[in-house]
C-alpha positions in Angstrom: -29.2 18.8 -44.9 -27.5 20.7 -42.8 -27.8 23.9 -40.5 -26.4 27.2 -40.6 -23.9 27.7 -37.0 -22.3 30.7 -38.3 -23.9 33.2 -40.4 -21.9 32.9 -44.1 -22.9 34.1 -48.2 -24.3 31.5 -50.8 -22.0 32.0 -53.9 -23.3 31.0 -57.3 -19.8 29.8 -58.0 -17.8 26.9 -57.1 -14.8 29.1 -56.4 -14.4 32.0 -54.6 -13.1 34.2 -56.1 -15.1 34.1 -59.4 -18.5 34.0 -57.7 -21.1 36.3 -56.4 -23.1 36.7 -53.2 -26.4 35.7 -53.9 -27.9 35.6 -50.7 -26.2 35.7 -46.9 -27.9 32.3 -44.5 -28.6 33.4 -41.3 -27.6 30.6 -38.2 -30.4 28.7 -37.8 -31.1 28.4 -41.6 -31.4 24.9 -43.2 -30.5 24.0 -46.7 -30.0 20.9 -48.5 -26.5 19.8 -49.7 -26.7 18.8 -53.5 -23.2 15.8 -52.5 -20.1 15.8 -50.9 -18.2 18.6 -50.2 -14.9 19.5 -52.7 -11.8 20.5 -50.9 -9.9 23.8 -52.4 -6.2 22.1 -51.6 -4.7 25.5 -52.5 -6.6 27.8 -50.4 -8.0 24.4 -47.4 -11.7 25.2 -47.4 -14.2 22.7 -48.4 -17.1 23.7 -50.1 -20.3 22.1 -51.4 -23.5 22.6 -53.7 -26.6 23.6 -51.8 -30.3 24.8 -51.8 -31.9 27.4 -49.2 -35.1 26.0 -48.1 -36.3 28.9 -46.6 -36.8 30.3 -50.5 -35.4 27.6 -52.7 -32.3 29.4 -53.6 -29.3 27.8 -54.9 -25.7 28.2 -55.1 -22.1 27.4 -53.1 -21.3 27.6 -49.7 -18.2 27.5 -47.3 -18.2 24.1 -45.1 -15.6 24.6 -43.2 -13.1 27.3 -43.7 -9.1 27.4 -43.8 -8.5 28.1 -39.9 -10.6 25.1 -39.3 -14.3 27.5 -38.6 -17.2 25.3 -39.2 -19.9 27.0 -40.9 -22.4 24.5 -41.6 -23.2 21.0 -39.6 -25.6 18.3 -39.9 -29.5 19.0 -39.6 -30.8 17.1 -36.1 -33.6 18.1 -33.5 -30.6 19.1 -31.2 -29.0 21.2 -33.8 -32.3 22.9 -34.7 -33.6 23.7 -30.5 -29.8 24.6 -30.3 -29.6 27.3 -33.3 -33.3 28.3 -32.3 -32.1 28.9 -28.8 -29.5 30.5 -29.8 -31.4 32.1 -32.1 -33.7 33.7 -29.2 -30.3 34.8 -27.3 -29.2 36.5 -29.9 -32.7 38.5 -30.7 -32.9 39.4 -26.6 -29.1 40.3 -26.4 -29.6 42.9 -29.5 -33.0 44.1 -27.3 -31.3 44.6 -24.7 -29.0 46.6 -26.0 -30.8 48.9 -27.7 -33.4 49.3 -24.9 -30.3 49.9 -22.7 -28.6 52.4 -25.2 -32.3 54.5 -25.5 -32.1 54.6 -21.3 -29.0 56.0 -21.3 -29.5 58.7 -24.6 -32.9 59.7 -22.6 -30.7 59.9 -18.9 -28.5 62.1 -20.7 -30.5 64.3 -22.1 -33.1 65.2 -18.6 -29.0 64.7 -16.9 -29.0 68.7 -16.8 -32.9 69.1 -15.4 -32.8 69.9 -11.7 -36.3 70.3 -10.7 -37.1 68.6 -8.1 -40.8 68.0 -8.6 -43.3 68.1 -11.6 -43.0 66.4 -15.1 -39.2 66.1 -15.9 -38.3 64.8 -12.2 -41.1 62.0 -12.6 -39.7 60.9 -15.7 -36.5 61.2 -14.3 -38.0 59.0 -12.0 -39.5 56.5 -14.3 -36.1 56.0 -16.3 -34.0 55.1 -13.2 -37.1 52.4 -12.4 -37.0 51.0 -16.1 -32.8 51.0 -16.2 -33.1 48.9 -13.0 -35.5 46.5 -14.6 -33.1 46.4 -18.1 -29.7 45.4 -15.6 -32.2 42.5 -14.3 -33.2 41.2 -17.8 -29.5 41.8 -19.0 -29.0 39.6 -15.6 -31.3 37.1 -16.8 -29.9 36.7 -19.8 -26.7 36.2 -18.9 -28.5 32.8 -16.6 -29.7 31.8 -19.8 -27.0 32.3 -21.7 -25.1 30.1 -19.2 -27.7 27.3 -18.9 -27.0 27.2 -22.7 -23.7 26.5 -23.4 -24.0 24.7 -19.8 -26.1 22.4 -21.8 -24.6 22.5 -25.4 -21.4 21.3 -23.3 -23.4 18.1 -22.4 -24.8 17.5 -25.1 -20.9 17.6 -26.5 -20.2 15.3 -24.3 -23.0 12.9 -24.5 -22.4 13.1 -28.6 -18.5 12.4 -27.8 -19.1 9.3 -25.4 -21.9 7.9 -27.8 -19.6 8.7 -31.0 -16.8 6.7 -28.8 -18.7 3.9 -28.4 -19.5 3.5 -32.1 -15.6 3.9 -32.8 -14.5 1.1 -30.5 -17.8 -1.0 -31.5 -16.5 -0.5 -34.8 -13.2 -1.4 -34.1 -13.8 -4.5 -32.8 -15.7 -5.6 -35.1 -12.5 -4.7 -37.4 -10.2 -6.2 -35.3 -11.9 -9.5 -35.1 -12.5 -9.8 -38.2 -8.8 -9.1 -38.8 -7.5 -11.2 -36.7 -9.6 -13.7 -37.5 -8.1 -13.7 -41.1 -4.8 -13.6 -40.2 -4.7 -16.3 -37.7 -6.4 -18.4 -40.7 -3.5 -17.8 -42.1 -1.4 -18.4 -39.5 -2.1 -21.6 -39.2 -2.5 -23.0 -43.0 1.3 -21.8 -42.7 1.9 -23.7 -40.2 -0.1 -26.9 -41.6 1.8 -26.4 -44.7 5.1 -25.9 -43.2 4.4 -29.4 -41.1 4.3 -31.2 -44.2 7.2 -29.8 -46.1 9.4 -30.4 -43.1 7.9 -34.1 -42.5 8.6 -34.3 -46.1 12.1 -33.0 -46.5 13.2 -34.7 -43.4 12.2 -38.0 -44.6 13.8 -37.8 -48.0 16.9 -36.7 -46.2 16.5 -39.9 -44.0 16.1 -41.8 -47.4 19.1 -40.8 -49.3 21.8 -39.9 -46.5 23.8 -38.2 -48.7 24.5 -40.7 -50.8 24.4 -39.5 -54.4 22.9 -42.5 -56.0 19.9 -42.5 -53.9 19.1 -39.0 -54.5 19.6 -39.5 -58.2 16.8 -42.1 -57.6 14.7 -39.1 -55.6 15.1 -36.4 -57.8 11.3 -36.5 -58.6 10.7 -36.1 -55.2 13.1 -34.1 -54.4 11.9 -31.7 -56.9 8.2 -31.9 -55.3 10.0 -31.1 -51.6 11.4 -28.5 -53.3 8.3 -27.0 -54.7 6.4 -27.9 -50.9 8.9 -25.7 -48.7 9.3 -23.1 -51.2 4.9 -22.6 -51.0 5.5 -23.3 -47.2 8.1 -20.3 -46.9 6.4 -17.9 -48.9 2.8 -18.8 -46.5 5.3 -18.1 -43.3 6.8 -14.8 -45.0 3.3 -13.8 -45.8 2.0 -13.9 -42.1 5.4 -12.0 -40.7 4.7 -9.4 -43.4 1.7 -8.7 -42.3 0.7 -5.2 -41.9 -0.9 -3.9 -38.3 -3.5 -1.9 -38.4 -3.0 0.7 -35.7 -0.2 2.7 -33.9 -2.2 2.9 -31.0 -1.4 1.7 -27.8 -4.5 1.6 -26.2 -7.9 -0.1 -27.7 -9.3 -3.2 -29.9 -6.9 -3.2 -32.6 -3.3 -2.7 -30.5 -4.6 -5.6 -28.6 -5.3 -7.8 -32.1 -1.9 -6.3 -32.5 -0.1 -7.8 -29.9 -1.6 -11.1 -30.6 0.3 -11.0 -33.7 3.1 -10.2 -32.5 3.1 -13.5 -30.3 2.2 -15.2 -33.4 5.2 -13.6 -35.5 7.5 -14.4 -32.5 6.4 -18.5 -32.3 6.8 -18.3 -36.3 10.2 -17.2 -36.9 12.0 -19.4 -35.8 9.9 -22.2 -38.1 10.6 -19.1 -41.3 14.4 -20.0 -40.4 13.9 -24.0 -40.2 12.3 -24.2 -43.2 14.9 -22.1 -45.0 17.9 -24.6 -43.5 16.1 -26.8 -44.8 15.5 -25.8 -47.9 19.1 -24.8 -48.6 20.3 -28.6 -47.8 17.9 -30.0 -50.5 19.1 -27.2 -53.1 23.0 -27.9 -52.2 22.0 -31.6 -52.7 20.2 -30.8 -56.2 23.0 -28.7 -56.8 25.5 -30.9 -56.2 24.2 -34.3 -58.2 23.6 -31.2 -60.7 27.0 -30.9 -60.5 27.7 -34.4 -60.7 25.2 -34.6 -64.0 27.7 -32.0 -65.4 30.8 -33.4 -65.0 30.0 -37.4 -66.2 28.5 -35.3 -69.3 32.0 -33.3 -69.6 33.7 -36.7 -69.0 32.3 -38.4 -71.9 33.2 -35.8 -74.3 36.5 -34.5 -73.2 37.1 -38.4 -73.9 35.4 -38.3 -77.3 37.5 -34.9 -78.0 41.1 -36.7 -77.3 40.4 -39.9 -78.4 39.8 -39.1 -81.4 41.7 -35.9 -82.1 38.4 -33.3 -82.4 38.6 -29.2 -81.8 35.4 -27.7 -80.0 34.3 -26.8 -83.3 34.4 -29.9 -84.8 32.5 -31.6 -82.5 30.0 -29.5 -82.8 29.4 -29.5 -86.2 29.2 -33.1 -85.6 26.6 -32.9 -83.2 25.0 -30.8 -86.0 25.8 -27.3 -85.0 23.6 -24.2 -85.8 24.6 -20.7 -86.7 27.7 -19.3 -84.4 29.0 -23.1 -83.6 25.7 -23.4 -81.0 24.3 -26.9 -80.8 20.7 -28.0 -80.0 20.1 -30.0 -77.1 18.3 -31.8 -78.3 20.7 -33.1 -80.9 23.4 -33.1 -77.7 21.1 -35.4 -76.0 21.1 -37.8 -78.8 24.8 -37.9 -79.1 26.3 -38.3 -75.8 23.4 -41.7 -76.0 25.2 -42.7 -78.9 28.3 -42.5 -77.5 29.8 -46.3 -76.8 30.4 -47.6 -72.7 28.8 -43.8 -71.7 27.0 -44.7 -68.7 25.0 -41.6 -68.7 21.7 -42.4 -67.6 18.4 -40.0 -68.8 18.6 -38.2 -65.3 22.1 -37.4 -66.0 21.1 -35.7 -68.9 18.1 -34.3 -67.8 20.4 -32.9 -64.9 23.2 -32.1 -67.0 21.5 -30.1 -70.0 18.8 -28.6 -67.7 18.6 -25.0 -68.6 15.8 -22.5 -70.3 17.3 -22.1 -73.2 17.1 -25.1 -76.6 20.7 -24.2 -77.9 24.2 -25.3 -75.4 26.2 -21.8 -76.9 29.9 -21.5 -78.0 31.1 -20.7 -74.4 28.9 -23.9 -72.9 30.1 -26.0 -75.3 33.6 -24.9 -74.4 33.3 -25.3 -70.8 31.4 -28.5 -71.3 35.5 -29.8 -73.3 37.7 -27.8 -71.2 38.7 -28.5 -67.6 40.5 -25.7 -65.9 42.3 -25.5 -62.6 43.9 -22.8 -60.6 46.2 -23.5 -58.1 46.2 -23.6 -54.6 49.1 -24.6 -53.2 52.7 -24.4 -54.3 53.5 -27.4 -56.7 56.0 -28.6 -59.8 55.1 -29.9 -63.2 56.9 -32.9 -64.3 58.1 -34.9 -67.4 56.1 -38.2 -65.9 53.0 -39.8 -64.0 55.5 -41.5 -61.3 56.7 -38.7 -59.5 60.2 -40.4 -58.7 60.8 -41.5 -62.3 60.0 -37.7 -63.5 61.8 -34.8 -64.3 60.7 -31.5 -62.9 60.1 -29.4 -65.6 59.4 -26.1 -63.5 57.1 -24.7 -60.5 53.9 -23.9 -60.4 52.8 -20.8 -58.4 49.8 -20.5 -56.4 47.3 -18.5 -58.2 48.4 -19.8 -62.1 45.9 -22.1 -64.4 46.1 -24.9 -66.1 44.7 -26.6 -67.9 44.0 -30.5 -67.5 44.3 -32.7 -71.2 43.5 -36.3 -69.4 41.9 -38.7 -67.2 43.2 -37.7 -63.5 45.1 -40.7 -62.6 46.1 -42.2 -58.9 49.6 -43.6 -58.0 49.2 -45.9 -55.7 52.8 -46.0 -55.1 52.4 -42.6 -52.6 48.9 -42.2 -53.2 48.7 -39.2 -55.6 46.1 -38.0 -57.3 47.9 -37.6 -60.5 46.7 -35.6 -63.8 48.6 -34.3 -66.9 47.7 -30.5 -67.8 48.8 -27.1 -69.6 50.3 -24.4 -67.7 48.7 -22.0 -69.6 51.6 -19.1 -69.0 53.7 -20.6 -71.0 52.3 -24.1 -72.8 54.4 -25.9 -70.8 52.8 -29.8 -70.6 53.1 -32.7 -67.9 52.2 -34.2 -65.0 51.1 -32.5 -61.9 49.0 -33.6 -58.4 45.8 -32.9 -58.0 45.2 -34.2 -54.5 48.2 -35.5 -52.1 47.8 -38.7 -50.1 46.8 -36.5 -46.6 43.8 -35.0 -48.9 45.2 -31.9 -49.2 44.0 -29.8 -53.0 46.2 -28.6 -54.8 44.6 -27.4 -58.0 41.0 -26.3 -57.4 38.5 -25.9 -59.9 38.0 -22.7 -61.5 36.3 -21.6 -64.7 38.2 -21.3 -68.4 39.9 -17.3 -68.5 38.7 -15.2 -71.4 39.8 -11.3 -71.2 36.9 -8.5 -72.0 38.2 -5.8 -74.6 37.8 -2.8 -73.2 39.4 -0.3 -75.7 39.6 -1.0 -79.4 43.3 -2.4 -79.8 45.6 -5.4 -82.2 46.1 -8.8 -82.3 50.3 -9.2 -82.6 51.7 -12.2 -83.9 54.0 -12.4 -81.7 55.0 -11.7 -77.8 56.1 -8.2 -78.6 53.6 -5.1 -79.6 55.4 -3.9 -82.1 55.6 -7.6 -84.2 53.2 -7.4 -87.2 49.7 -6.5 -86.6 47.0 -9.4 -87.2 43.8 -8.1 -86.6 41.9 -5.0 -84.8 39.7 -6.4 -81.9 37.0 -4.0 -81.0 35.4 -3.0 -77.5 33.3 -6.1 -76.4 34.8 -8.5 -78.0 35.7 -11.4 -75.7 39.3 -13.5 -76.2 39.7 -16.6 -75.5 43.1 -16.7 -73.8 45.3 -19.8 -75.2 49.0 -18.5 -73.6 50.0 -16.5 -70.8 49.7 -13.8 -69.4 53.8 -12.6 -70.2 55.8 -9.9 -69.4 56.9 -7.9 -72.5 60.4 -7.5 -72.9 61.5 -4.3 -72.3 62.8 -2.6 -75.8 63.8 1.2 -77.0 61.0 2.6 -79.3 61.1 6.0 -81.5 58.6 8.1 -80.7 57.3 11.5 -83.1 54.7 14.3 -81.9 52.3 15.0 -84.7 48.8 16.4 -86.2 46.4 14.1 -87.4 45.9 16.1 -90.5 41.9 15.7 -91.7 40.8 16.1 -87.6 43.9 18.1 -86.1 44.1 16.3 -83.9 47.4 16.5 -82.1 49.3 13.5 -80.2 52.2 10.9 -80.0 53.4 7.9 -82.2 55.7 5.7 -82.6 57.6 4.6 -85.6 58.0 1.0 -85.7 60.7 -0.9 -85.7 63.2 -0.3 -88.6 61.7 -2.8 -91.8 58.1 -2.0 -90.0 58.0 1.5 -90.1 54.5 2.8 -89.2 54.6 6.2 -90.8 55.8 6.3 -94.6 57.1 9.6 -96.5 55.2 10.2 -99.8 55.1 13.0 -102.1 50.6 13.6 -102.4 49.6 15.4 -105.4 46.1 17.3 -105.0 43.5 17.7 -107.7 42.4 21.2 -109.1 40.7 20.5 -112.3 38.6 16.9 -112.8 40.2 14.0 -114.7 40.3 10.7 -115.3 42.0 7.7 -114.0 42.9 5.5 -116.2 44.3 1.5 -116.2 48.0 2.3 -118.4 49.6 5.3 -119.3 49.4 5.9 -123.2 46.2 7.4 -123.6 45.8 6.0 -127.4 45.5 2.3 -125.4 42.3 0.6 -124.6 42.0 1.8 -121.2 39.5 2.0 -119.7 38.9 5.1 -116.9 38.7 3.0 -114.0 36.9 5.9 -111.6 37.1 9.7 -112.2 39.3 12.3 -109.8 37.1 15.2 -108.6 38.6 18.1 -107.4 40.3 17.9 -104.2 41.4 14.6 -104.1 44.4 13.7 -102.9 46.9 11.2 -105.4 49.6 9.3 -103.8 52.6 10.0 -106.4 54.2 6.4 -107.2 56.0 7.0 -109.8 58.0 10.0 -111.8 56.1 11.9 -114.1 56.3 11.2 -118.0 55.5 13.1 -121.5 53.5 11.4 -123.7 54.7 13.4 -126.4 51.9 12.2 -129.5 49.0 13.9 -127.8 51.7 16.2 -125.6 50.2 15.2 -122.0 52.1 15.0 -118.7 51.4 12.0 -116.9 52.3 10.1 -114.0 51.1 7.0 -112.3 49.1 7.1 -108.5 46.6 5.5 -105.9 43.8 7.5 -105.4 43.8 7.5 -100.9 39.7 7.1 -100.7 39.5 4.4 -103.1 42.7 2.5 -103.3 42.6 2.4 -106.6 45.8 2.9 -108.7 46.0 4.2 -112.2 47.3 6.8 -114.2 46.6 10.9 -114.5 47.4 13.6 -116.1 48.7 16.7 -114.5 49.4 19.1 -117.4 47.3 19.0 -120.8 48.4 19.6 -124.2 47.5 23.4 -123.9 49.3 23.3 -119.8 45.9 23.3 -118.2 47.3 21.8 -114.6 45.3 18.9 -113.4 47.2 18.4 -110.2 48.9 20.9 -108.4 52.4 20.2 -106.7 53.5 17.5 -105.0 54.1 18.1 -101.6 55.8 16.1 -98.9 53.4 13.9 -96.8 54.0 11.1 -94.2 51.1 8.4 -94.1 50.3 5.9 -91.5 51.1 2.3 -92.6 48.5 0.2 -90.7 45.8 2.1 -87.6 47.9 2.6 -84.4 47.5 4.7 -81.4 47.5 8.5 -81.3 48.2 9.1 -78.0 48.9 12.0 -75.2 52.9 12.0 -74.2 55.8 10.8 -75.3 55.4 8.0 -73.0 54.6 4.7 -74.9 51.2 3.3 -73.8 49.6 7.0 -72.0 46.2 7.8 -72.6 44.7 7.0 -75.9 43.3 10.1 -78.0 42.4 8.0 -80.8 42.9 5.2 -83.2 44.7 6.8 -86.7 43.8 4.3 -89.2 45.0 3.2 -92.5 46.6 5.4 -94.9 45.5 8.4 -93.1 47.6 11.9 -92.9 50.1 12.3 -90.3 52.5 15.8 -90.3 55.0 15.2 -88.0 55.9 18.3 -85.5 58.8 16.9 -83.5 61.4 14.0 -82.7 61.9 11.3 -82.9 63.0 10.7 -79.9 64.5 7.2 -78.6 62.8 5.8 -75.2 62.6 2.9 -73.4 59.5 1.5 -73.2 58.7 -1.2 -70.8 57.0 -4.3 -71.5 53.0 -5.3 -71.4 51.6 -7.8 -70.2 50.5 -10.3 -72.5 48.2 -12.6 -73.5 47.8 -14.7 -76.9 44.2 -15.5 -76.7 41.0 -16.3 -79.1 38.1 -14.1 -80.6 35.5 -15.8 -79.4 32.2 -15.5 -81.4 32.0 -14.1 -84.9 32.6 -15.5 -88.6 35.9 -15.1 -88.2 37.0 -15.7 -84.7 38.7 -18.9 -85.7 41.0 -16.3 -87.7 41.7 -13.9 -85.4 44.6 -15.0 -82.8 47.6 -13.0 -81.4 49.0 -12.1 -79.3 47.0 -8.7 -76.7 47.7 -6.4 -73.8 45.9 -8.0 -71.2 46.1 -4.9 -68.4 43.4 -2.2 -68.0 42.4 -0.1 -69.8 42.9 -2.1 -72.4 41.6 -5.3 -71.5 40.0 -6.8 -67.9 40.0 -10.7 -66.7 36.4 -12.2 -67.6 34.7 -15.6 -67.6 31.1 -17.6 -67.6 31.2 -17.4 -63.8 30.1 -13.3 -63.3 28.0 -11.8 -60.8 26.9 -8.1 -60.2 28.4 -6.3 -58.4 25.3 -4.0 -56.5 21.1 -5.1 -56.9 20.1 -4.2 -60.6 17.6 -5.2 -63.2 17.9 -8.9 -65.4 16.4 -6.9 -68.8 14.3 -9.1 -71.2 16.1 -7.8 -74.0 18.2 -5.4 -75.7 15.5 -3.1 -76.1 16.1 0.4 -74.7 12.8 0.5 -73.5 13.4 -3.3 -72.1 11.2 -4.8 -69.6 12.4 -6.5 -66.4 12.2 -10.0 -65.9 13.1 -10.0 -62.3 15.6 -7.5 -60.2 19.3 -9.7 -59.3 20.7 -8.7 -55.6 23.5 -8.1 -55.6 26.5 -11.1 -55.5 24.3 -13.8 -56.9 25.8 -16.6 -59.2 25.3 -16.0 -62.9 26.6 -17.7 -65.9 27.0 -15.6 -69.3 25.4 -18.0 -72.4 26.4 -15.8 -74.6 29.6 -12.8 -75.5 29.0 -9.4 -74.6 26.3 -7.7 -77.3 26.0 -3.5 -77.9 22.6 -3.0 -76.6 19.8 -0.2 -78.4 21.6 2.4 -76.1 25.0 2.0 -76.7 25.7 0.2 -73.4 27.9 -3.1 -73.2 25.2 -6.1 -71.9 25.5 -10.2 -71.5 23.4 -13.1 -71.9 23.3 -14.4 -68.8 21.5 -17.3 -66.7 20.9 -16.8 -62.5 22.5 -20.7 -61.1 19.1 -20.0 -58.2 16.3 -20.0 -60.6 17.6 -20.0 -64.5 15.5 -17.0 -65.1 17.7 -16.1 -68.6 18.3 -12.2 -69.3 20.4 -9.4 -70.3 22.7 -7.5 -67.6 24.9 -4.6 -68.5 28.8 -5.5 -68.6 30.0 -2.7 -66.2 27.6 -4.1 -63.3 29.4 -7.5 -63.6 32.3 -9.1 -62.7 33.9 -12.3 -62.0 33.9 -14.6 -59.2 36.6 -14.5 -57.0 36.3 -17.8 -56.3 37.4 -18.9 -59.8 40.8 -17.5 -59.8 42.7 -15.5 -62.7 45.4 -15.7 -64.8 49.0 -15.1 -62.6 51.7 -12.7 -64.5 
């Protein structure tokens, strides 16, 4: 029930604009609301459907206006009494006003009467008395009005005090319940933390940094890791507990201050837990790395002793498609190697991973060891430093492949290893560790390059040598040799137009004997005819294909007359189908089938069309083999600066073993790549390469990742690579553009 505090109309619709007034609710009238009020956000008013108790009229009323005006309040005895009092006073005020108006009008009517005696004089005297009485009544009304206002104010103060007391009571109850829950969480977190820290300290005491002891305690280490993670989560939950209010006073504010004290006490505990967890995981990682190195050494020894290539080893183990090997088969193979001394724990740790398959990349990492030169050192012809000849100096940043077991030269206390310099392929012996413990060769990842734009693999170091194959953007190239600077060379450049697209640019003619363009004569079909395998139409020559109007044919020979039939015939090659055969130029009635020959240039091979005369300028596009090219300017001679070149092999794909050659190893053609990667910024680890792929989890910037496969093009055309996060072995896909090679893994030096 509600009571009206300010007169307002009742309408027949919820919307004020659409509704019509059905009645007017006066001050003091009671209504019964039919449900909670509805707020019109646009107008800022509260409306509700209600029934008028006086006559049962139903409609919609406004409870609160957009300026904060209240038209109704809850029906209480105080409100009813207050409403009745205000109604009576309002009625009295209206009566007094009417009375004073009547008296004023009567007095004004008798103002001009000057009789001192008689009825009129008596009437004037009575009017004066009545005006005095009315004035006193007004004074009494004002006093009553003041008393009513004072009573209302006192009642409001009492109501506010009661409401405040009720609110404080509710807040105190809420604060007590909330703080009790927080205290319980804090006690549980502290108990979990105490158990986890005690277990961790006990484990560290038992192993004391001994890998063999830790190897025996790996199950216990995993259990301690889980305890620390749970304890850290419990502590973090307490530290992240949301504060209930920002008020500076009251029970909730006091509870907030108590929570702050608990959080201050637990922050050092959280830090100690993180430090301990990091120490446990560092030990686990060290042991995992040790196990992987042990497996790697066994496999490398097997490859060296038996002369196996990585592909041959994968086939012997039992490779799947694309050279992948199942972890189960690899485990069986390793256990069967005589004298391997690999324990089950070694195999469990070294072959751990979410995927059941060991990819080509992972197998290559196991079979080959690469190190980066950390300090200047020389490569010599023999193990003994004194007895060997210096082959050359290895520069800082250069990468070498270790070819054999490191061997100690006991005479001078050096650890030496046979290695191959990736830069130029020279083999010899280099010092890994000096007699004072100085490290000359630091472990690094196997070097690769990621192709950024379509390019060629060439047979020789020179970029003008024979092209072996094309490499597409996104393909990964395994480094076999280099990087080496290509020598300067003089090239001839021409400016021209690609006939089929109209694009204009510059191309290189190529060295003498290996031209990129060749001049030829082209014929255009003006009337459909047949391409036959032989010249003589009378012999049993089958038509290899039908030549349609507009087809372009390359003239290969001189036109000859087929005298018995009166035809002119010529040998041609169809540029579209590459078919070679004979066609009729002119029929026996003079009907032309081909137009007159026109001199043109044909691309001998695919080559870049570039924007300027300088070789290596911005690429317009790649011209295809047999594409028509109109020379507009040139040739011009130019001295081309040598590019940084690397000999590599395409990784992945059915024909990857055949795709080998020299390529330009600098941007925008290619950039260094590795299986050891990190995201440049926070991003998502995706479940698949689909456009609507979900997220496995978020990756932090610089979080260590390991590539499991070579990149592939996703559904949106973006280049994605499948990776594993080293922190928790989470597997998913990341955009290649957001990844960089870990700087600690080294790079190729020019």
